[in-house]
Structure formats: structure tokens, C-alpha cells
C-alpha positions in Angstrom: -110.4 4.2 -0.3 -108.6 1.5 -1.5 -106.3 4.1 -3.3 -106.0 6.0 -0.2 -104.5 2.9 1.5 -102.6 2.1 -1.2 -101.0 5.7 -1.3 -101.0 5.9 2.5 -99.2 2.4 1.9 -96.6 3.4 -0.7 -95.5 6.5 1.5 -95.0 4.4 4.2 -93.1 1.9 2.7 -90.7 4.5 0.9 -90.7 6.4 4.1 -89.0 3.3 5.7 -86.4 3.2 2.7 -85.5 6.3 2.5 -84.7 5.9 6.7 -82.5 3.0 6.0 -80.7 4.7 3.2 -79.7 7.6 5.5 -78.6 5.9 8.2 -76.6 3.9 6.0 -74.6 6.4 4.6 -74.1 8.0 7.7 -73.0 4.6 9.2 -70.5 4.8 5.9 -69.4 8.1 6.7 -69.4 7.6 10.0 -66.2 4.7 9.6 -64.3 5.9 6.2 -64.3 9.4 5.3 -65.4 11.5 8.0 -62.7 13.2 9.4 -62.2 13.1 13.7 -61.4 16.1 16.0 -59.2 18.2 17.3 -59.5 16.5 20.8 -57.4 18.9 22.1 -60.2 21.4 21.5 -61.3 20.3 25.3 -58.0 21.6 26.5 -54.4 22.4 25.5 -52.1 19.6 26.7 -49.9 22.4 28.2 -51.0 21.9 31.8 -54.2 18.9 31.1 -54.1 16.1 31.9 -56.3 12.7 30.4 -57.8 11.0 33.1 -59.1 7.1 32.3 -60.0 4.7 35.2 -59.3 0.8 35.0 -56.2 1.8 32.2 -53.8 -1.4 32.9 -55.5 -3.1 30.6 -58.1 -3.8 27.7 -59.9 -1.0 26.4 -58.4 1.5 29.2 -55.1 1.2 28.4 -55.7 1.1 24.8 -57.6 4.6 25.0 -54.4 6.0 27.1 -52.2 4.9 24.2 -54.4 7.0 21.9 -54.7 10.1 23.8 -51.1 10.2 24.4 -50.3 9.3 20.6 -52.3 12.2 19.9 -49.6 14.6 22.4 -51.9 14.6 25.4 -50.9 13.8 29.3 -52.9 11.3 30.5 -53.5 10.3 34.6 -54.0 6.5 34.8 -56.2 5.5 37.8 -56.2 2.0 38.8 -55.8 -0.8 41.2 -52.7 -1.8 40.6 -49.9 0.1 41.3 -47.4 -2.0 39.5 -49.2 -1.9 36.2 -49.7 1.5 36.3 -45.9 2.1 36.8 -45.9 -0.4 33.7 -47.8 1.0 31.7 -46.9 4.9 32.2 -43.7 3.9 31.2 -44.6 2.9 28.4 -46.8 5.4 27.4 -44.0 8.0 28.4 -41.5 6.4 26.8 -43.3 5.9 23.3 -45.0 9.1 23.0 -42.8 11.4 25.3 -45.5 12.5 27.3 -46.3 13.0 30.6 -48.1 10.8 32.9 -49.4 10.5 36.2 -50.4 7.2 38.1 -53.0 7.7 41.0 -54.1 3.6 42.7 -56.8 3.5 43.9 -59.5 0.5 44.3 -62.6 1.6 43.1 -64.4 -1.7 45.1 -65.6 0.5 47.8 -68.8 2.5 49.1 -66.7 4.4 51.7 -67.0 7.9 50.6 -63.8 8.9 52.9 -61.4 7.1 50.4 -62.9 8.7 47.7 -62.4 12.1 49.0 -58.4 11.0 49.5 -58.5 10.0 45.2 -60.7 13.5 44.9 -57.2 15.6 46.9 -54.8 13.4 44.6 -57.3 15.1 41.5 -57.9 18.0 42.6 -54.9 19.9 41.5 -55.5 18.7 37.9 -57.2 20.0 35.4 -58.7 17.5 33.5 -60.3 17.9 29.9 -60.9 14.5 29.1 -62.2 11.9 31.2 -62.7 8.1 30.3 -64.5 6.4 33.0 -63.5 2.3 32.1 -63.4 0.8 35.2 -65.6 -1.8 35.1 -66.2 -6.3 35.9 -68.7 -8.4 34.7 -69.1 -12.5 35.7 -69.4 -15.6 33.7 -73.5 -15.8 32.5 -75.0 -17.3 35.0 -78.6 -17.3 36.5 -79.3 -14.3 39.4 -79.8 -16.8 42.1 -76.1 -18.5 41.6 -74.6 -14.9 41.6 -72.6 -14.6 45.4 -74.1 -11.4 46.9 -70.4 -10.0 47.2 -70.3 -10.1 43.5 -73.6 -7.9 43.2 -71.9 -5.5 45.8 -68.7 -4.7 43.7 -71.1 -4.8 40.4 -72.8 -1.9 41.9 -69.4 -0.6 43.5 -67.1 -0.4 40.6 -69.9 0.3 37.3 -71.9 2.4 38.8 -70.6 4.6 41.6 -66.5 5.4 39.6 -68.2 7.0 36.6 -70.5 8.6 38.5 -68.5 10.5 41.5 -66.1 11.4 39.0 -67.9 13.1 35.9 -69.6 15.1 39.2 -66.0 16.1 40.2 -64.7 17.2 37.2 -67.8 18.9 35.2 -68.0 22.4 37.4 -64.9 23.1 35.9 -65.1 21.6 32.2 -68.5 23.9 32.9 -66.4 26.9 34.1 -64.0 26.4 30.5 -67.1 25.8 29.1 -65.4 23.2 27.1 -64.7 19.0 28.5 -65.3 15.5 27.7 -66.5 12.6 29.1 -66.3 9.2 27.8 -68.3 6.0 29.9 -67.6 2.7 28.8 -70.9 1.1 28.9 -71.7 -2.0 26.7 -73.8 -3.5 24.0 -76.3 -5.2 27.1 -77.5 -2.0 27.7 -78.5 -1.3 24.0 -80.9 -5.0 23.6 -84.5 -3.9 24.2 -84.8 -7.0 26.4 -82.1 -7.3 28.6 -78.9 -10.1 28.4 -80.5 -12.9 30.3 -78.1 -14.9 32.0 -76.1 -11.4 32.9 -78.7 -9.6 34.4 -76.4 -7.4 37.4 -73.7 -6.7 34.6 -76.6 -5.5 32.0 -78.4 -3.2 34.9 -75.4 -1.4 35.5 -74.5 -0.9 32.2 -78.0 0.2 31.3 -77.3 2.9 33.7 -74.5 4.2 32.9 -76.1 4.6 29.1 -79.1 6.4 30.3 -76.8 8.1 33.1 -74.6 9.5 29.3 -77.5 10.4 27.4 -79.2 12.4 30.3 -75.9 14.1 31.3 -75.3 14.9 27.6 -78.2 16.4 27.1 -77.6 18.5 30.9 -74.3 20.1 29.5 -74.5 20.0 25.6 -75.2 23.8 25.7 -72.2 23.9 28.1 -69.6 23.0 26.5 -69.2 19.3 27.9 -69.9 16.6 25.7 -70.6 13.6 27.1 -70.8 10.0 25.0 -71.5 6.3 26.0 -69.8 3.6 24.1 -72.0 0.3 24.0 -69.1 -2.0 22.7 -69.7 -5.9 21.9 -67.1 -8.2 22.8 -63.9 -7.0 22.7 -60.3 -9.7 23.2 -59.4 -9.0 26.7 -59.1 -10.2 30.0 -62.5 -10.0 31.2 -64.2 -11.4 28.1 -61.7 -14.5 28.4 -61.1 -14.2 24.6 -57.6 -13.6 23.1 -57.7 -13.4 19.8 -59.6 -10.4 18.4 -61.8 -11.6 14.8 -64.2 -9.9 12.5 -67.1 -9.6 15.3 -64.8 -9.3 18.5 -62.4 -7.2 18.2 -59.3 -5.8 19.9 -59.0 -2.7 22.6 -56.6 -1.2 20.3 -58.9 -1.6 16.8 -61.6 -0.7 19.5 -59.9 2.5 20.5 -58.5 3.4 17.2 -62.3 3.3 16.0 -63.7 5.0 19.1 -61.7 7.9 19.8 -62.7 9.4 16.1 -67.0 9.7 16.7 -65.8 11.7 20.3 -67.7 15.2 19.4 -69.9 13.5 16.9 -71.9 10.5 18.5 -73.2 10.6 21.7 -73.7 7.3 21.6 -72.0 4.6 19.6 -70.5 1.0 19.7 -67.5 2.7 18.6 -66.3 0.2 16.2 -68.2 -0.7 12.8 -69.1 -4.7 13.2 -70.4 -3.7 16.7 -72.8 -1.3 15.2 -73.9 -3.7 12.4 -74.5 -5.9 15.6 -76.0 -3.1 17.7 -78.4 -2.8 14.2 -79.8 -6.1 14.6 -80.1 -6.1 17.5 -82.3 -3.2 18.2 -84.4 -4.4 14.8 -84.8 -7.5 15.2 -88.5 -8.6 17.2 -87.5 -8.3 21.0 -87.9 -12.2 21.4 -85.7 -12.6 18.6 -82.6 -10.6 20.1 -83.4 -12.0 23.5 -83.2 -16.0 22.5 -80.4 -14.5 20.4 -78.6 -12.9 23.4 -79.1 -15.9 25.8 -77.7 -19.0 23.6 -74.5 -16.4 23.5 -74.3 -16.1 27.3 -75.1 -19.6 27.7 -72.4 -20.5 25.1 -69.8 -18.3 27.0 -70.6 -19.3 30.0 -70.1 -23.3 29.1 -67.0 -22.2 27.5 -65.5 -19.9 30.6 -66.5 -23.2 32.8 -63.8 -25.0 30.5 -61.0 -22.8 30.6 
């Protein structure tokens, strides 16, 4: 009996080691040697546009540049018309590609306003959709959140990617090719959630589950759906201006994340963020909960002083 237990323990231990080595090898391969796919397989740039919501700042703008660099036309959708025109002009001059801008405020539950947006998009044959529009807030207790902020978090973080995915999927299925990229957050994959960012974390968890479910539904129909769950990015939303080893710049994240399209259905998009995700998912839950609480508390206090 003792020998059986020893053999079983050895087999389990060996299995754990093999699994770890496999994931380590795949991690290194994914972020170093693996060649990115040709994004144009989701649709020729002729007559096709890549639509990016929240396209005037941070990650959204960086994605626009990466796709334009590959010769793809870009449709930018955001609230600020002046910023839209500026980014579109910058992209056209730098990459010599066509752009289209649509000004739209996603902070609304009004279906009639979305119908206006749909009409503007109806003539576009969208090959890639990047759902990046989103908002956050400084870490705080749930009871301290204003009802208007909660309403905006639901309107902006959940509704747009849901209704826009519904808009583009039928045409993608008809062509049997297309790609939807939904930007979530590392908070979505934390087993115990993210204390002090409860509503933000909840909306980002919706994006993760929605994306994974959608990918399973449509993978056999030629549509690839990816969920990107980055950690902290130097941007206006995070109020961090300088990137570091574990805080990616929007440009670095976009370059890396675009190379994962067609491969990973869920990824942080950046190698040091992937390391952070590994520890968050594999540490005991009470440890990851405490770590995220202390991190959010630190940034909450820090932002009060800015």
C-alpha cells in the first residue's frame, strides 16, 4: 500500500512538473519565436475597415496604429470629434491608409441613439472589430461610488461591445471570416475578484465570459473572438504616465497583443502581464485577494494626492 501511495505521489508530482514546463515553453514561444498571423486573412484591406471603439487614447489608439501599419483601413469611433480628427489625420499621413471617423457617446442606454450609429456603420464591411471603449474609477468602497458612475460603468464597459458584436457577427459568419477583440482587464481573471474595484471588476469579468463563450459559438464559422486582459498600462485612465517593467506602454502592449491574434482566445497581451496573471491565478485565493486589495488601496491613496 505504501509503495502504491509513493508511486501515485511521484506520478502526480511528475505530472505537475511536466505541465509547468509545457506552459513555460509555450509562454516563451508565444512571446519570442512565434510568427504573427496575417491579419488580412480576416478581410482584404480593399473595401474593409477595422473598427476600433475608444480609439483616441491609450490602448485603442495604439491598436489603430498597429493595424494601419499593416496596411489596413481604420474606422475610429469615440466621443471626442476633435481627437478623432487628429488621430485619423495622424494615421493617414504616417501610414497612407484611409480612415473614417464616427463621433458617438457610448454613455447611454438609449437604443435609438445606437440605431443612428448602426446606420453609419451599415455600409462598412468590417473585418476586425476592436471593442476597447471603457472607463474605470479610483479604487474605493462600493458604497462610495455615485449611482451615476455605476450607471456609466454598465453603459460603457458592457453595452457597446455586446451590441456591436451582434451587429458585425452576421456578416462575418456569412463571409466565414472575421475577428473580434474585446479589451477586458487582469482583474477579470482574479479568482477572488478585485476589492475596491468591485463594479469595474464585475464589468470586465462579463467581457471575459462573454468573449470566451462567443469564441466557442463561432470558431467553427470562421470568426475568432479574443479577450485581452492587460494589467496596469501607462495611460490617462490609470493616471500613470511612465511605463516600467510591469507597467506596459499602450504601444508596447498593442504590438505584443496583435501578435497573439488568431492564437490565444484569452491573453494579457504582454509578457510581464502574463507573469502577473500566472501568479494571481495560481496563488492561494486569500493571498491574491490581499495582494490586489493592498495594490488598489495604494493606488487609491496615491490618486487622491494627484
